[in-house]
KERO-872506 format. One line per 10 residues: number of its first residue (from 1); their letters; for each residue x, y, z of N, C-alpha, C. Coordinates in steps of 0.05 Angstrom, whole numbers. Layout:
<sebas>
NUM> A> X Y Z X Y Z X Y Z ~ ...
</sebas>
This chain:
<sebas>
1> MSITTTEQSV> 17 -24 0 0 0 0 18 25 0 ~ 13 42 -19 29 67 -21 17 88 -3 ~ 34 102 11 25 123 30 38 149 22 ~ 22 170 19 33 196 12 48 208 35 ~ 63 229 29 78 243 50 60 254 71 ~ 37 265 62 17 277 81 7 255 99 ~ 1 231 88 -9 209 105 12 200 125 ~ 38 200 116 59 191 133 62 209 158 ~ 56 235 155 59 254 177 37 250 198 ~ 16 235 192 -5 231 211 0 205 227
11> TRALLIAIRT> -4 207 253 -1 183 270 -27 168 268 ~ -26 144 256 -51 129 252 -51 106 272 ~ -70 106 290 -71 87 312 -91 65 308 ~ -83 40 313 -100 17 313 -104 9 342 ~ -129 9 351 -136 4 379 -142 -26 384 ~ -130 -37 405 -133 -65 411 -145 -69 439 ~ -166 -85 441 -178 -91 467 -176 -121 472 ~ -171 -129 497 -170 -157 505 -196 -162 522 ~ -212 -181 513 -236 -187 528 -231 -213 544 ~ -229 -210 570 -226 -233 588 -253 -243 597
21> PCISQQDVDE> -255 -267 608 -282 -278 615 -298 -261 634 ~ -286 -244 650 -301 -228 670 -310 -202 659 ~ -304 -196 633 -311 -171 621 -332 -175 599 ~ -354 -160 600 -375 -162 579 -367 -147 554 ~ -379 -154 532 -374 -141 507 -381 -111 508 ~ -403 -105 523 -411 -77 526 -389 -61 540 ~ -377 -73 561 -356 -59 575 -332 -54 557 ~ -326 -74 540 -304 -72 521 -310 -49 501 ~ -334 -48 491 -341 -28 471 -340 0 484 ~ -350 3 509 -349 29 522 -320 38 527
31> SLSELSRLVN> -303 19 535 -276 26 541 -261 33 515 ~ -266 19 494 -254 25 468 -263 52 457 ~ -288 58 461 -298 84 452 -284 107 467 ~ -280 103 493 -266 123 509 -237 125 501 ~ -224 102 496 -196 102 488 -193 117 461 ~ -213 114 443 -212 128 418 -212 158 423 ~ -228 168 442 -228 196 448 -202 205 461 ~ -191 188 477 -165 194 489 -143 197 468 ~ -143 178 449 -123 179 428 -127 203 410 ~ -152 210 405 -157 235 389 -148 260 404
41> TLGFSVVGTK> -152 260 431 -142 282 447 -112 285 445 ~ -98 262 442 -69 263 440 -60 272 412 ~ -79 274 393 -73 283 366 -70 261 346 ~ -76 236 353 -74 213 335 -101 209 320 ~ -99 196 298 -122 188 282 -127 158 286 ~ -151 151 293 -158 123 297 -167 110 270 ~ -153 90 261 -159 77 235 -175 52 239 ~ -178 42 263 -194 18 268 -190 6 295 ~ -207 -13 303 -205 -27 328 -206 -57 325 ~ -193 -71 342 -194 -100 342 -197 -111 371
51> TQRQKSTKQL> -212 -132 373 -216 -145 400 -209 -174 398 ~ -197 -185 419 -192 -214 420 -199 -224 448 ~ -212 -247 448 -218 -261 474 -192 -275 484 ~ -186 -270 509 -163 -284 522 -171 -291 550 ~ -158 -311 561 -164 -318 589 -153 -297 608 ~ -131 -284 600 -120 -262 616 -103 -244 599 ~ -93 -223 610 -75 -204 595 -46 -208 604 ~ -40 -232 616 -14 -236 628 7 -249 610 ~ -2 -261 587 17 -276 571 37 -257 558 ~ 60 -267 551 83 -250 543 77 -233 518
61> TVLGSGKLEE> 62 -244 499 55 -229 475 27 -217 475 ~ 14 -220 498 -13 -209 503 -34 -222 485 ~ -28 -224 459 -47 -235 439 -37 -262 429 ~ -55 -277 416 -47 -302 404 -31 -297 379 ~ -17 -318 369 1 -315 346 -15 -307 321 ~ -39 -318 318 -55 -312 294 -63 -283 293 ~ -71 -272 316 -79 -244 318 -55 -226 314 ~ -32 -234 325 -7 -218 320 0 -217 291 ~ -3 -240 277 3 -240 248 -16 -221 233 ~ -41 -222 241 -61 -204 228 -54 -175 233
71> LASLTGESTF> -46 -168 258 -39 -141 265 -14 -132 251 ~ 5 -151 248 30 -144 234 24 -135 205 ~ 4 -147 193 -3 -139 166 -17 -112 166 ~ -33 -107 187 -48 -82 188 -30 -58 196 ~ -6 -64 206 13 -43 212 35 -41 192 ~ 33 -56 170 52 -53 148 77 -69 152 ~ 78 -87 173 101 -104 178 99 -129 160 ~ 118 -132 141 116 -154 122 129 -180 133 ~ 144 -177 155 158 -200 166 147 -206 194 ~ 140 -232 198 129 -240 224 144 -264 234
81> YEDDVQIELD> 148 -265 260 162 -288 272 142 -305 289 ~ 141 -331 282 123 -349 296 140 -373 305 ~ 141 -377 332 158 -399 342 187 -396 332 ~ 197 -371 332 224 -365 324 230 -371 294 ~ 208 -375 279 211 -380 250 202 -354 235 ~ 220 -344 217 213 -320 202 194 -327 180 ~ 172 -312 178 152 -317 158 148 -291 142 ~ 151 -293 116 146 -270 98 117 -269 90 ~ 103 -248 96 75 -246 90 71 -237 61 ~ 52 -251 48 47 -245 20 32 -219 17
91> QDELSQLLAT> 44 -201 0 33 -174 -2 4 -174 -14 ~ -1 -192 -33 -28 -193 -44 -48 -201 -23 ~ -41 -220 -5 -59 -227 17 -63 -204 36 ~ -42 -188 40 -44 -165 58 -63 -145 47 ~ -61 -140 20 -79 -120 7 -108 -130 9 ~ -111 -156 5 -139 -167 7 -149 -164 35 ~ -132 -169 55 -141 -167 83 -149 -138 89 ~ -133 -119 80 -140 -91 85 -166 -83 71 ~ -171 -96 48 -195 -90 33 -220 -101 47 ~ -217 -123 61 -240 -136 73 -244 -129 103
101> TDVKCQANIV> -223 -119 116 -225 -112 144 -238 -85 148 ~ -247 -79 173 -259 -53 179 -237 -32 185 ~ -212 -40 184 -190 -20 189 -187 -4 163 ~ -187 23 166 -187 41 143 -161 39 127 ~ -138 38 141 -113 37 127 -92 27 147 ~ -68 22 137 -47 12 155 -40 32 177 ~ -36 22 201 -30 39 224 0 40 228 ~ 9 63 240 37 65 247 42 64 277 ~ 21 62 293 24 55 321 0 37 329 ~ 4 22 350 -17 5 361 -21 13 390
111> VFDCELSPNQ> -46 16 398 -53 24 426 -70 2 439 ~ -60 -9 461 -74 -29 476 -91 -16 498 ~ -116 -26 501 -134 -15 521 -130 -29 548 ~ -105 -31 556 -98 -43 582 -69 -34 587 ~ -59 -40 610 -31 -33 616 -14 -57 609 ~ 8 -53 595 26 -74 587 51 -73 605 ~ 61 -96 612 86 -98 626 109 -91 608 ~ 133 -84 618 156 -78 601 162 -101 581 ~ 161 -126 590 167 -148 573 146 -151 551 ~ 120 -148 558 99 -149 538 102 -128 517
121> LSNVEAALGV> 108 -104 526 112 -81 508 134 -87 488 ~ 157 -97 498 180 -103 481 173 -125 461 ~ 159 -147 470 153 -169 453 133 -161 431 ~ 113 -145 438 93 -137 418 105 -119 397 ~ 122 -100 406 135 -82 387 153 -97 368 ~ 167 -118 378 184 -134 361 167 -149 340 ~ 144 -158 348 127 -174 330 113 -156 309 ~ 106 -132 317 91 -114 299 108 -95 283 ~ 131 -89 294 149 -71 279 141 -41 281 ~ 123 -34 299 115 -6 302 115 0 332
131> EVYDRTRVII> 113 26 339 112 34 367 86 25 379 ~ 87 16 403 63 7 417 59 24 442 ~ 34 33 445 26 47 469 7 29 485 ~ 6 33 512 -16 22 527 -33 45 537 ~ -56 39 549 -75 60 558 -62 79 578 ~ -46 68 596 -33 84 617 -15 105 604 ~ 1 97 584 19 117 571 3 139 557 ~ -19 131 544 -36 151 531 -45 172 550 ~ -56 163 573 -66 182 593 -44 200 604 ~ -21 188 610 2 203 621 11 224 600
141> EIFSKHARTR> 12 217 575 20 235 554 1 259 552 ~ -25 254 555 -45 275 555 -41 293 579 ~ -37 282 602 -33 298 626 -8 315 623 ~ 13 304 611 38 319 607 33 343 589 ~ 17 340 569 11 362 550 -6 384 563 ~ -24 376 581 -44 395 591 -37 407 618 ~ -16 397 631 -9 409 657 1 437 654 ~ -8 455 670 -1 484 668 14 494 692 ~ 3 489 716 16 499 740 40 482 748 ~ 57 493 765 80 478 774 72 452 789
151> TAKLQVEIAR> 51 454 805 42 430 819 34 408 800 ~ 17 414 781 8 394 762 32 382 746 ~ 50 400 737 73 390 722 90 371 738 ~ 94 377 764 110 359 781 96 333 785 ~ 69 333 790 54 309 795 55 291 770 ~ 51 303 747 50 288 722 78 276 715 ~ 99 292 720 126 283 713 134 260 731 ~ 126 260 756 132 238 774 118 213 764 ~ 92 216 756 77 192 746 90 182 720 ~ 99 201 703 111 193 677 137 178 682
161> LNYLTPRLRD> 154 188 700 179 174 705 175 147 718 ~ 155 146 736 149 120 749 140 99 728 ~ 126 109 708 117 91 687 141 83 669 ~ 159 102 663 180 97 644 204 81 656 ~ 208 84 682 232 72 694 235 42 688 ~ 214 26 694 217 -3 688 217 -9 658 ~ 211 11 641 210 6 612 235 17 598 ~ 255 27 613 280 35 601 293 10 590 ~ 305 13 567 316 -11 553 346 -10 553 ~ 357 -34 555 387 -37 553 395 -39 524
171> ESSGDRERQK> 407 -17 514 415 -16 486 444 -26 484 ~ 449 -50 494 476 -62 494 483 -70 465 ~ 509 -72 460 518 -76 433 516 -104 423 ~ 512 -124 441 509 -151 431 510 -171 454 ~ 501 -196 448 500 -217 468 527 -225 478 ~ 547 -224 460 574 -234 467 585 -218 491 ~ 582 -192 490 592 -176 512 578 -182 538 ~ 552 -187 536 536 -193 561 545 -219 573 ~ 552 -238 555 560 -264 565 586 -263 581 ~ 603 -244 575 628 -241 589 625 -230 617
181> GRSISETVFE> 602 -219 623 598 -207 649 584 -181 646 ~ 590 -162 663 577 -136 663 590 -118 642 ~ 576 -113 620 588 -97 598 586 -67 604 ~ 601 -52 587 601 -23 591 573 -12 586 ~ 559 -22 565 532 -12 559 513 -18 581 ~ 516 -41 594 498 -47 617 504 -29 640 ~ 528 -21 644 535 -2 665 522 25 660 ~ 523 34 635 510 59 627 480 57 632 ~ 469 33 625 440 28 629 433 31 659 ~ 448 19 676 443 21 705 446 50 715
191> INRRRVRTKI> 466 64 704 470 92 712 445 108 704 ~ 435 104 680 411 118 671 387 113 689 ~ 384 88 697 361 81 714 365 95 742 ~ 390 96 752 394 110 777 388 139 775 ~ 396 151 752 391 180 748 361 185 748 ~ 346 168 736 316 172 736 305 170 764 ~ 315 150 779 305 147 807 313 172 824 ~ 337 182 819 346 206 833 328 230 826 ~ 322 232 800 304 254 790 277 252 803 ~ 266 228 806 240 224 818 241 234 847
201> AELRRELTKV> 262 227 862 265 235 890 266 265 892 ~ 280 279 874 282 308 873 255 320 868 ~ 240 309 849 214 319 843 195 316 866 ~ 197 294 880 180 289 903 185 310 925 ~ 210 316 929 217 336 950 206 363 942 ~ 209 370 916 199 396 907 168 397 909 ~ 155 374 902 126 373 904 117 376 933 ~ 131 364 951 124 367 980 125 396 988 ~ 145 410 979 148 439 986 125 455 974 ~ 118 449 949 96 464 935 70 457 949
211> QREMQGRSSG> 66 432 957 41 424 969 37 438 996 ~ 59 443 1011 57 457 1036 47 485 1031 ~ 57 498 1010 48 525 1003 19 524 995 ~ 10 503 980 -18 500 973 -35 497 997 ~ -26 481 1016 -42 477 1041 -44 503 1057 ~ -23 519 1056 -24 545 1070 -45 563 1058 ~ -46 563 1031 -67 580 1018 -95 568 1023 ~ -97 542 1023 -122 529 1028 -132 534 1056 ~ -114 533 1076 -122 537 1103 -132 565 1108 ~ -123 584 1091 -133 611 1093 -162 614 1084
221> RIEQLTVALV> -172 593 1070 -199 594 1061 -218 576 1078 ~ -207 565 1100 -222 546 1115 -248 558 1127 ~ -248 584 1133 -271 596 1145 -291 605 1123 ~ -283 604 1098 -301 613 1077 -317 589 1066 ~ -340 595 1056 -357 574 1044 -346 566 1017 ~ -342 540 1013 -330 531 988 -347 510 975 ~ -347 510 948 -362 490 932 -342 479 912 ~ -341 452 910 -322 439 891 -338 425 869 ~ -329 430 845 -341 415 822 -325 390 818 ~ -338 367 818 -325 341 814 -340 326 793
231> GYTNAGKSSL> -327 307 780 -341 290 761 -323 278 740 ~ -334 265 721 -320 252 699 -308 273 681 ~ -286 266 668 -274 285 650 -293 292 627 ~ -293 317 618 -309 326 596 -339 326 602 ~ -346 327 628 -374 327 636 -386 355 634 ~ -369 375 631 -378 403 630 -373 419 655 ~ -354 409 672 -348 424 696 -337 451 691 ~ -318 453 672 -306 479 666 -326 499 654 ~ -344 489 638 -365 507 627 -383 518 649 ~ -390 500 668 -406 509 691 -390 528 709
241> MRALTGSEVL> -365 522 713 -347 540 729 -347 568 717 ~ -344 569 691 -343 594 676 -370 609 679 ~ -392 594 677 -418 607 679 -424 617 707 ~ -416 602 728 -421 609 755 -404 632 766 ~ -380 634 755 -361 654 766 -354 676 747 ~ -362 674 721 -355 695 702 -325 696 696 ~ -311 674 702 -282 673 697 -276 662 670 ~ -252 668 660 -243 659 634 -227 633 636 ~ -239 613 650 -226 587 652 -227 573 625 ~ -208 555 620 -206 541 595 -230 522 592
251> VEDKLFATLD> -243 524 569 -266 506 562 -260 494 535 ~ -255 467 534 -250 453 509 -265 427 510 ~ -274 418 486 -287 392 484 -266 370 480 ~ -250 367 501 -228 347 501 -227 334 529 ~ -218 309 529 -214 296 555 -190 309 569 ~ -193 314 595 -172 326 611 -162 353 601 ~ -181 369 591 -173 396 583 -164 412 607 ~ -175 406 631 -168 419 656 -155 400 675 ~ -131 406 684 -118 389 704 -114 404 730 ~ -111 430 729 -104 445 753 -130 454 767
261> TTVRTLQPPT> -129 453 794 -152 463 809 -153 493 808 ~ -176 504 800 -179 532 797 -200 541 818 ~ -195 563 832 -214 573 852 -222 602 845 ~ -248 606 843 -259 632 836 -283 638 854 ~ -291 664 855 -314 672 871 -340 670 856 ~ -361 659 869 -387 657 857 -398 685 849 ~ -408 687 825 -419 712 815 -448 708 806 ~ -466 727 810 -462 752 825 -453 746 854 ~ -438 764 866 -427 759 893 -449 756 914 ~ -443 740 934 -462 734 955 -450 744 982
271> QPRILISDTV> -466 744 1002 -456 750 1029 -464 727 1047 ~ -445 712 1058 -417 715 1054 -408 706 1026 ~ -384 712 1019 -373 704 993 -371 674 992 ~ -377 662 969 -375 633 964 -354 628 943 ~ -336 610 949 -315 603 930 -322 577 915 ~ -317 577 889 -322 554 872 -295 544 862 ~ -290 517 864 -266 506 854 -272 484 833 ~ -257 485 811 -260 465 790 -236 445 793 ~ -242 419 792 -221 400 797 -217 382 772 ~ -195 367 773 -188 349 751 -210 328 749
281> GFIQKLPHDL> -217 320 724 -237 300 719 -226 272 722 ~ -243 252 722 -234 224 725 -241 209 699 ~ -231 184 699 -235 168 675 -231 139 683 ~ -240 120 666 -236 92 671 -206 85 672 ~ -199 66 689 -172 56 691 -152 79 694 ~ -158 98 711 -139 120 716 -115 108 730 ~ -91 112 719 -67 100 730 -64 107 760 ~ -56 87 775 -54 90 804 -36 113 812 ~ -13 116 798 5 138 804 -8 165 802 ~ -25 168 782 -39 194 778 -60 198 799
291> VASFHSTLEE> -74 177 808 -93 180 830 -78 189 855 ~ -55 177 860 -40 184 884 -28 212 882 ~ -18 219 859 -4 245 857 -23 268 857 ~ -49 263 849 -68 285 849 -84 286 875 ~ -75 271 895 -89 272 920 -90 300 932 ~ -67 314 931 -66 341 942 -83 361 925 ~ -83 356 898 -98 374 881 -128 373 888 ~ -137 350 897 -165 346 904 -171 352 933 ~ -152 364 947 -158 373 975 -180 393 975 ~ -183 409 954 -205 429 953 -231 414 954
301> AKNADLLLYV> -234 392 941 -259 376 942 -263 364 969 ~ -241 355 981 -243 341 1007 -252 361 1029 ~ -243 386 1027 -250 405 1047 -274 423 1041 ~ -287 417 1018 -309 434 1009 -334 431 1026 ~ -350 452 1029 -375 450 1043 -396 437 1026 ~ -392 437 1000 -412 425 982 -398 415 957 ~ -406 391 948 -396 380 922 -418 382 901 ~ -411 395 879 -429 395 856 -419 372 838 ~ -434 351 837 -426 327 823 -437 329 794 ~ -420 337 775 -428 343 748 -426 318 731
311> VDASDENFIS> -448 312 716 -450 288 699 -460 297 672 ~ -448 286 651 -457 290 624 -480 270 619 ~ -505 280 623 -528 262 620 -533 254 592 ~ -521 268 572 -525 260 544 -507 237 536 ~ -487 230 553 -470 207 547 -484 182 555 ~ -486 163 536 -500 138 542 -487 121 563 ~ -462 127 570 -448 112 590 -446 127 617 ~ -463 147 621 -459 164 644 -463 148 671 ~ -479 127 671 -483 112 696 -457 98 705 ~ -443 86 686 -418 74 693 -397 95 700
321> QLAIVDHVLG> -399 119 688 -381 141 695 -386 150 724 ~ -411 150 732 -417 157 760 -404 138 779 ~ -405 112 772 -393 92 790 -362 96 791 ~ -350 103 769 -321 107 768 -313 130 786 ~ -328 153 784 -322 176 800 -326 170 830 ~ -347 156 836 -352 147 864 -328 131 875 ~ -318 113 858 -296 96 866 -270 112 871 ~ -264 130 853 -239 146 856 -241 164 880 ~ -264 178 883 -267 196 906 -267 180 932 ~ -277 155 931 -275 138 955 -246 131 962
331> QLDIDLNNKV> -230 127 941 -201 122 945 -188 146 959 ~ -198 170 954 -186 194 965 -200 202 991 ~ -217 185 1002 -231 190 1027 -248 216 1027 ~ -261 221 1004 -278 245 1002 -306 237 1008 ~ -319 251 1026 -347 245 1035 -366 251 1012 ~ -381 231 1003 -400 235 981 -428 241 990 ~ -432 242 1017 -459 249 1027 -465 278 1024 ~ -444 294 1020 -448 323 1019 -447 332 990 ~ -465 322 973 -464 328 945 -491 334 933 ~ -491 348 911 -515 352 895 -508 342 867
341> LLLNKVDCLS> -525 324 856 -520 313 829 -531 332 808 ~ -514 341 790 -522 358 768 -521 342 742 ~ -544 337 730 -546 324 704 -543 345 683 ~ -519 348 672 -513 369 653 -519 360 625 ~ -521 380 607 -525 375 578 -552 363 572 ~ -572 368 588 -599 357 583 -612 370 559 ~ -600 393 550 -611 405 525 -606 387 501 ~ -589 367 504 -583 348 482 -601 324 484 ~ -620 323 504 -637 300 507 -666 306 500 ~ -680 286 492 -709 289 486 -724 293 512
351> EEKQLDLLER> -748 303 510 -765 307 534 -770 280 548 ~ -774 259 532 -779 233 543 -755 223 561 ~ -731 227 551 -707 219 566 -704 236 591 ~ -711 262 589 -709 279 613 -729 270 634 ~ -753 260 626 -772 250 645 -762 224 658 ~ -749 208 642 -737 183 653 -716 189 674 ~ -700 209 668 -679 217 688 -692 228 713 ~ -713 243 710 -727 254 733 -738 232 751 ~ -747 211 739 -758 188 755 -735 173 768 ~ -713 170 754 -690 155 765 -674 171 786
361> YPDALQISAH> -671 197 781 -656 214 799 -673 238 807 ~ -693 233 825 -712 255 832 -699 279 846 ~ -676 274 860 -664 296 875 -642 311 858 ~ -637 301 834 -616 314 818 -628 339 804 ~ -609 357 796 -617 381 781 -610 376 752 ~ -630 379 735 -625 376 706 -619 404 695 ~ -595 406 683 -587 433 674 -572 432 648 ~ -568 455 636 -548 459 615 -530 482 624 ~ -504 478 624 -486 499 633 -486 523 615 ~ -498 520 591 -500 543 572 -527 557 574
371> DKADVAFVHQ> -544 549 592 -570 562 595 -569 580 620 ~ -572 606 615 -569 626 637 -590 621 660 ~ -614 612 652 -634 607 673 -626 583 690 ~ -615 563 678 -606 539 693 -583 547 711 ~ -565 563 702 -542 571 718 -551 588 742 ~ -571 606 737 -582 622 759 -596 604 780 ~ -609 583 770 -622 564 789 -601 549 806 ~ -579 541 794 -557 528 809 -545 547 829 ~ -542 573 821 -533 594 839 -550 595 864 ~ -577 596 860 -596 597 882 -594 573 900
381> EIQKILEKKM> -592 549 887 -590 524 903 -565 523 920 ~ -543 533 909 -518 534 925 -522 550 950 ~ -534 574 947 -538 592 970 -557 579 990 ~ -578 566 980 -598 554 997 -586 532 1014 ~ -570 515 1001 -558 492 1015 -537 501 1035 ~ -521 520 1027 -500 529 1045 -511 545 1069 ~ -533 559 1064 -545 574 1086 -554 555 1108 ~ -563 531 1101 -571 512 1121 -548 503 1139 ~ -523 506 1128 -500 497 1143 -490 519 1162 ~ -501 543 1160 -493 565 1177 -510 567 1203
391> CPACFDIPYT> -497 576 1224 -510 579 1250 -516 608 1256 ~ -539 614 1268 -545 642 1276 -530 650 1301 ~ -523 675 1304 -509 685 1328 -513 715 1330 ~ -509 725 1354 -511 754 1359 -487 763 1374 ~ -474 785 1365 -450 796 1378 -453 826 1383 ~ -441 834 1405 -438 863 1410 -410 871 1403 ~ -408 888 1382 -382 896 1372 -376 924 1382 ~ -357 927 1400 -351 955 1409 -338 971 1386 ~ -342 997 1387 -332 1014 1366 -301 1012 1364 ~ -289 1004 1387 -259 1002 1387 -250 977 1371
401> ASGVMGEIHS> -269 959 1366 -263 935 1351 -276 935 1323 ~ -279 959 1312 -293 962 1287 -278 948 1264 ~ -253 942 1268 -237 930 1246 -247 902 1239 ~ -262 889 1257 -271 862 1251 -296 863 1233 ~ -307 886 1228 -331 888 1212 -325 879 1183 ~ -301 884 1174 -294 876 1147 -294 845 1145 ~ -283 833 1166 -283 804 1168 -311 792 1168 ~ -328 806 1183 -356 796 1185 -371 798 1158 ~ -368 820 1144 -382 824 1119 -372 806 1097 ~ -346 798 1098 -335 782 1077 -340 752 1081
411> KMQVLEEEYH> -342 743 1107 -344 715 1112 -371 706 1125 ~ -389 725 1131 -413 719 1145 -437 733 1132 ~ -460 722 1139 -485 734 1128 -497 752 1150 ~ -497 778 1145 -507 797 1165 -538 799 1162 ~ -552 794 1184 -581 795 1183 -591 822 1193 ~ -577 833 1213 -587 859 1225 -564 872 1239 ~ -564 899 1238 -544 915 1253 -559 937 1269 ~ -553 939 1295 -565 959 1312 -542 975 1324 ~ -543 1001 1321 -522 1019 1331 -530 1030 1359 ~ -513 1026 1378 -517 1036 1406 -495 1054 1414
421> EKGIRITLKA> -497 1064 1438 -478 1084 1447 -449 1072 1448 ~ -446 1047 1457 -420 1035 1460 -410 1018 1437 ~ -429 1012 1419 -420 995 1397 -444 986 1379 ~ -439 964 1365 -459 954 1346 -467 926 1354 ~ -494 922 1356 -504 895 1361 -511 884 1333 ~ -498 862 1327 -500 850 1300 -511 822 1302 ~ -532 817 1286 -543 790 1284 -534 778 1257 ~ -523 754 1258 -512 743 1234 -514 713 1233 ~ -507 701 1210 -505 672 1206 -478 666 1194 ~ -465 646 1204 -439 638 1193 -433 609 1200
431> SPIALERLHK> -411 599 1188 -403 572 1194 -393 570 1223 ~ -394 547 1236 -384 545 1264 -355 554 1266 ~ -338 547 1246 -310 555 1248 -307 585 1247 ~ -322 598 1230 -321 628 1228 -331 641 1253 ~ -352 630 1265 -362 641 1290 -342 638 1313 ~ -329 615 1314 -309 611 1335 -286 631 1332 ~ -277 635 1307 -255 654 1302 -263 682 1309 ~ -288 690 1303 -298 717 1310 -298 721 1340 ~ -307 700 1354 -308 702 1383 -280 706 1395 ~ -260 692 1384 -233 695 1394 -222 723 1387
441> MLQLTTF> -228 733 1363 -219 759 1355 -230 781 1373 ~ -255 778 1381 -267 798 1398 -255 797 1427 ~ -249 773 1436 -236 770 1462 -209 784 1462 ~ -193 781 1441 -167 793 1440 -169 823 1437 ~ -190 832 1422 -192 861 1417 -201 876 1442 ~ -218 863 1458 -229 876 1482 -212 871 1507 ~ -192 855 1504 -175 847 1528 -160 872 1537
</sebas>
């Protein structure tokens, strides 16, 4: 098959799924569909998908020899090795195979919808003659491209190096040198691996320092009412964040367009002020290292007074996505009892489907982040829910302590002010933490 220069410049990906006995075909199809979107987000073009039943994903070549031979033809590899015997594939048969298969054209990379061990990766690349990605590498590559803040870059780089370290290859010059003992190239190989481990340790130390600074800024907001947007990637969290706060946060129809936690003030402003934070989205089979490294990034969600659980109701797989987000948030010890479910993008659904959702999720809010009336309704619900969390109180503020009034108006809801000869009697509502802090401030001021 002849390929033009323009075609050669495009990364053409063939996606491979392994269906084990415990996985249904529907689960495989959903996961492949999501992998296709991930690959597109990375800038690759998907030319086709293939699935094979296997007892497990643990065998050295992942796939059977027949499937490997078929894939070798679909990736343009004319030579295939079976039981250490070199087999030349007939070009006419390959052309016929491409004509009859659902694969559009020959691929120049293969992407597996599972994580491959270093040995599996090496064996499959040797058999297919093209670069091979697994799902974990795709996700890490996307995170690397989209990280903006220093914290996110550090977290992603640690995860990337942890993934790459066991996959570093020994580029030794030949078997004869290795048979003599420890060759020069092997020594260089070990040095490189040590350098990577040292780099990871340095990054971890820097990340710890940055996280302390983040915690310092977060602790300064502990008395303020906070709302965190959580949910599956591309559910519309950033669009809702932009609508609720009037901020110019990034909004793209891509998976993981937003990685960094962003904190903005709810608009129109309320009394007390309410802070909204947008957090990184989740996805199936999120690599463990990334879950662990983003633990601190999700502290905003852990400490929030309210979680807005955003779901793309127009996605046919949104129920399984809900389960995935619940699982990941559970891993991070985030309380899910303090949440409001927002079924987003209902403007893409028929009236019949909206009624079905209402019956299934009677307590959820059906919204479109692009509908001003829906956004205003969410704004009202946020205030209503958070107001229930505030406690009423009454304080006598002497005129000598008038400096605390700014604190009161920014972090509390003032219900009434009465001016007397010695000071101001103020009736208000605030969180228990804010009330305790105000009580201590007044004791220090009047001491």
